[in-house]
C-alpha distance (Angstrom), angle and dihedral (degrees) to the residues before:
residue distance angle dihedral
M1 . . .
T2 3.80 . .
V3 3.77 117.3 .
C4 3.78 122.4 -163.8
Y5 3.77 111.9 -155.9
G6 3.75 115.8 -125.5
E7 3.85 89.1 44.3
P8 3.85 119.9 173.1
L9 3.78 114.1 -89.1
V10 3.83 92.8 -108.5
T11 3.82 90.3 57.1
I12 3.80 92.4 47.9
Q13 3.79 89.7 51.4
R14 3.82 90.4 52.1
Y15 3.80 91.6 51.6
R16 3.81 90.9 46.0
R17 3.80 88.5 56.9
L18 3.79 88.9 49.9
L19 3.82 92.2 51.7
R20 3.81 92.2 46.6
A21 3.82 92.6 50.7
N22 3.82 95.5 53.9
P23 3.83 116.1 84.8
W24 3.77 95.7 173.0
V25 3.80 137.3 80.4
E26 3.76 108.8 -114.4
V27 3.84 116.6 -174.5
P28 3.82 129.1 -142.7
C29 3.78 122.8 -115.3
H30 3.81 119.3 -132.5
K31 3.79 128.3 -139.1
D32 3.74 96.2 -141.2
V33 3.81 92.2 47.0
L34 3.82 86.9 55.0
V35 3.81 90.1 51.7
L36 3.81 91.4 47.9
L37 3.82 92.8 50.1
S38 3.80 90.9 49.6
E39 3.82 88.0 62.6
Q40 3.82 92.3 57.4
K41 3.82 118.7 85.6
V42 3.78 127.8 -156.2
S43 3.78 88.1 -131.3
D44 3.82 89.7 62.0
T45 3.80 87.9 82.5
Y46 3.81 100.3 34.2
Y47 3.84 91.4 132.1
R48 3.74 132.4 159.0
R49 3.78 106.9 -116.5
G50 3.77 109.7 -111.9
S51 3.78 94.7 27.8
G52 3.77 91.4 108.2
E53 3.82 93.8 -125.1
A54 3.81 92.9 109.0
T55 3.81 91.2 48.1
E56 3.81 89.8 51.1
D57 3.81 89.3 53.1
L58 3.78 91.4 48.2
N59 3.78 93.0 49.8
I60 3.83 89.5 52.7
A61 3.83 91.3 47.8
E62 3.80 93.1 47.7
S63 3.81 92.1 50.8
L64 3.78 90.6 48.7
H65 3.79 92.4 47.1
R66 3.76 96.4 49.0
N67 3.80 90.2 52.3
W68 3.84 92.1 41.3
V69 3.82 94.2 58.6
K70 3.82 100.1 29.9
D71 3.82 94.3 106.7
M72 3.83 89.3 55.8
V73 3.81 107.6 30.4
D74 3.78 126.5 29.7
L75 3.83 107.2 -140.5
S76 3.79 97.1 171.3
D77 3.83 92.2 111.3
F78 3.79 92.3 49.7
P79 3.82 109.7 74.3
Y80 3.80 97.6 165.7
C81 3.80 121.1 80.5
Y82 3.81 127.7 -174.8
V83 3.78 137.2 179.0
T84 3.81 120.8 -123.7
N85 3.78 134.8 175.6
G86 3.77 91.8 -101.1
A87 3.82 126.5 -54.2
T88 3.80 88.0 -64.6
D89 3.79 89.6 69.0
A90 3.79 90.5 46.8
I91 3.81 88.0 55.7
H92 3.82 89.8 50.2
Y93 3.80 91.8 55.4
W94 3.80 92.5 45.2
R95 3.80 93.1 51.7
L96 3.82 90.9 43.5
M97 3.81 90.1 54.1
H98 3.81 95.1 41.3
G99 3.78 110.6 37.1
K100 3.80 90.3 165.3
E101 3.78 130.8 106.2
W102 3.78 115.4 -71.6
Q103 3.78 138.6 -179.9
K104 3.82 139.9 -131.9
F105 3.77 143.1 178.1
E106 3.79 120.4 -95.8
G107 3.80 115.2 -83.0
E108 3.84 94.9 22.7
Y109 3.78 127.3 155.4
E110 3.77 107.7 -66.0
Y111 3.78 101.5 -145.2
P112 3.86 99.2 84.4
D113 3.79 87.6 57.5
M114 3.80 91.6 54.9
I115 3.82 98.0 59.8
G116 3.76 105.2 51.0
I117 3.79 140.8 -33.0
E118 3.80 109.8 12.5
G119 3.74 115.8 -118.3
R120 3.79 120.9 -111.3
S121 3.80 110.3 -114.7
M122 3.79 116.3 -127.2
C123 3.78 124.1 -161.8
D124 3.77 122.2 -92.0
V125 3.75 116.9 -79.7
E126 3.77 127.0 -129.5
G127 3.78 110.6 -78.8
Q128 3.80 96.9 18.7
H129 3.83 124.7 106.5
M130 3.80 92.7 -11.8
K131 3.80 130.6 157.6
N132 3.78 122.2 -155.6
H133 3.80 92.5 -21.0
R134 3.78 92.2 -58.4
A135 3.82 107.4 173.5
A136 3.80 115.3 -107.2
L137 3.75 119.9 -134.9
N138 3.79 113.5 -103.1
A139 3.78 112.1 -90.6
S140 3.78 113.4 -109.7
V141 3.81 98.9 -139.4
D142 3.79 125.7 -171.1
P143 3.84 106.2 -160.4
N144 3.80 90.3 -158.9
Q145 3.83 96.7 56.9
T146 3.78 122.6 77.2
L147 3.82 112.0 -112.5
Y148 3.81 116.6 -139.7
V149 3.81 112.1 -152.8
S150 3.78 128.8 178.9
N151 3.80 112.8 -157.8
P152 3.00 117.8 -154.1
S153 3.78 79.1 43.4
S154 3.79 122.1 -113.3
A155 3.79 86.7 -149.9
D156 3.81 95.0 70.0
G157 3.84 110.1 -10.0
N158 3.79 93.8 -107.6
I159 3.79 132.7 126.7
F160 3.79 109.6 -123.9
S161 3.79 140.2 172.2
P162 3.83 115.1 -123.1
N163 3.81 89.7 -170.1
M164 3.78 91.8 -141.8
H165 3.81 91.1 166.7
K166 3.81 85.2 76.4
W167 3.80 92.4 58.3
K168 3.77 115.0 101.9
N169 3.83 94.4 -141.3
Q170 3.76 116.1 26.3
P171 3.82 119.5 -155.3
P172 3.82 124.2 -143.6
V173 3.82 108.8 -84.1
I174 3.79 135.1 -142.8
L175 3.80 106.6 -163.0
D176 3.80 116.3 -158.0
C177 3.81 112.1 -163.1
T178 3.80 95.4 175.5
Y179 3.82 93.7 136.0
V180 3.83 94.2 56.4
S181 3.82 105.9 118.2
S182 3.82 90.1 41.8
T183 3.80 98.4 71.7
P184 3.81 142.9 53.6
I185 3.75 117.4 -85.9
K186 3.80 107.3 -82.1
K187 3.77 127.3 151.5
I188 3.82 113.1 -102.2
E189 3.77 116.7 -147.9
V190 3.80 112.6 -120.3
P191 3.81 106.5 -159.2
S192 3.82 114.2 -133.4
N193 3.83 91.6 -118.9
T194 3.81 93.8 53.8
E195 3.81 110.1 135.7
Q196 3.81 101.7 178.1
I197 3.84 136.3 16.3
F198 3.80 120.9 -157.7
F199 3.82 127.2 -154.6
S200 3.79 132.0 -176.4
F201 3.80 134.9 -176.5
S202 3.80 95.4 -156.7
K203 3.79 98.6 89.5
G204 3.79 103.3 46.9
F205 3.79 98.0 39.5
G206 3.80 104.4 26.4
V207 3.82 92.5 -120.6
V208 3.79 92.0 139.7
G209 3.80 94.4 143.8
Q210 3.78 94.7 47.3
R211 3.85 91.4 67.0
I212 3.82 100.9 -146.4
G213 3.80 119.6 174.3
F214 3.77 142.3 147.5
V215 3.81 130.7 -156.0
Y216 3.81 122.2 -160.4
T217 3.81 121.7 -164.2
K218 3.79 139.1 177.1
K219 3.79 92.6 -137.3
P220 3.81 130.8 32.5
H221 3.83 109.2 -75.8
S222 3.79 109.9 -113.5
I223 3.82 92.8 -132.6
L224 3.79 109.5 18.1
H225 3.80 94.4 48.9
T226 3.82 91.5 64.0
L227 3.81 90.8 46.2
K228 3.78 89.8 50.6
E229 3.81 92.4 52.4
F230 3.80 88.3 57.5
E231 3.85 93.5 44.7
N232 3.78 89.1 -116.3
W233 3.80 108.2 158.4
N234 3.81 140.0 91.4
Y235 3.80 104.1 -68.7
G236 3.78 93.4 -171.2
S237 3.79 94.4 56.1
V238 3.80 90.9 54.1
K239 3.81 90.4 52.9
T240 3.79 91.0 48.3
A241 3.80 91.7 49.6
S242 3.78 90.9 53.9
L243 3.76 90.9 47.8
L244 3.81 92.2 52.3
M245 3.82 94.4 45.8
S246 3.80 91.8 47.4
N247 3.80 91.4 54.3
F248 3.80 105.4 33.6
K249 3.80 133.6 44.1
V250 3.78 118.1 -128.2
D251 3.80 91.5 -105.8
E252 3.81 97.8 35.6
M253 3.81 99.0 106.7
Y254 3.79 90.8 46.9
N255 3.78 91.6 51.7
R256 3.77 92.3 46.6
H257 3.78 97.1 50.1
R258 3.79 104.1 29.0
D259 3.81 92.6 98.0
K260 3.82 90.8 53.6
Q261 3.79 89.9 48.1
L262 3.80 90.2 52.0
S263 3.79 91.9 48.6
I264 3.78 93.0 50.8
C265 3.81 91.9 46.7
D266 3.81 91.0 49.6
E267 3.80 91.0 49.7
Y268 3.79 94.2 48.1
N269 3.86 98.2 34.3
L270 3.79 94.7 -115.5
T271 3.79 131.3 141.9
P272 3.83 112.6 -120.0
S273 3.80 116.6 -122.9
D274 3.80 125.3 -145.8
C275 3.83 87.2 -101.8
F276 3.76 105.2 78.0
Y277 3.81 95.3 -136.0
L278 3.82 96.5 47.3
A279 3.80 134.5 74.7
T280 3.79 138.9 170.4
T281 3.78 135.4 -138.3
Y282 3.79 141.2 179.4
D283 3.79 91.5 -150.6
D284 3.83 109.4 131.4
Y285 3.81 88.0 -139.5
Y286 3.84 87.3 76.8
E287 3.79 95.4 45.2
K288 3.82 93.7 127.9
R289 3.84 89.2 60.7
R290 3.83 92.7 59.9
R291 3.76 110.8 117.8
M292 3.80 104.3 -172.9
R293 3.79 124.4 68.5
W294 3.82 92.9 -144.6
N295 3.77 100.1 36.7
D296 3.80 128.3 66.9
S297 3.81 97.1 -150.9
A298 3.82 115.1 121.0
R299 3.80 123.8 -154.3
I300 3.81 113.0 -134.9
C301 3.80 125.5 -169.0
I302 3.80 108.6 -146.7
T303 3.82 97.1 -173.9
P304 3.84 91.4 109.1
L305 3.79 87.1 66.3
F306 3.81 93.1 57.4
D307 3.77 122.4 84.0
H308 3.83 116.0 -94.9
Y309 3.81 89.7 -103.7
I310 3.80 117.1 23.0
C-alpha cells in the first residue's frame, strides 16, 4: 500500500479505521533484504550432520551477533548460545521446561498465554507506559514466579528500564529482546536474575518465514544443549543471520525509516515509538487497541501505511 502524505480527509479516515482494526504487529519487508536473500542458496548449508560445518557456521554467527548487539544488550554473563526457530520457538522451550505459574507486566506479548498456564499480570512499573509522569501502581511481584519481560516492550514498542535492582526480592527473569534491530541503539537493562535472553530477526528485517532466533543462557539449556551437541538446528537460518548482520547494522532499519515513521505519525497525530513501525496514542478513537487496564495508551502498528517493500 502506497500512502501519499497530505492525503484527503476521507482517505485519512479510511486508514485510521484500518489502523484501529489491527491488533497485531505486522512488520515491513525490505527491498535490499529481498535481494540479499536471493543470493543465498538452500544448498549452501547442505551439510552432513556431525561434520562440524554447521557448528563452524554457528560459531561465526554467535560471534557476529554478540558484537552486533553489544551496545544494546550485555551478554557477557551468558556464555551459552543456541539457535531457535524465532523467539516463538524459544518461548516454546521455556514453557516446556517451566510449566509452572509465571508473571508479566500489563500489555505484554500475548503468545506465552496461549500455550499453557496464563501469566499473572503485574502492575505497570515506573517508567513504562506512562503519561505526563502519572504515577504507576506498585508492582505486585512474586519472587518465586518467573517474570517474562519483553524489552523493547511489546506493549508500546519502547525501550524502558524496569529498575528491578530496586526491588527487595527479585524473581527469575526471561528477557525477550525480539524488537532489537527495530529501534535506535539504547542500552537495555539486563536484570541480575535473568536466566534466558531471546532474540529474533523477524521484526527488524521482515524475515518472518525464515524463523531466525537465538537464545542465550547462563547455564546449559536442559533441552537445547543436547540438540546443539548433535548439530540439530536450522542450518539455513544461521547462514541467513550471518548474512544480515554482515550487511546491516543493528539500528540500520530504524535509521533508514525513522523519517517515514515521523511523517506518518505527524499526519495521523500519533506518537512514534522506538520501534520504527509502531506508535502510541491517547486518542479515544483507538480505545480497543489499549493494552493496559490502568493506562489509556493504545499501541498502533503503522506498517499498513508503508509500501509493500520499503
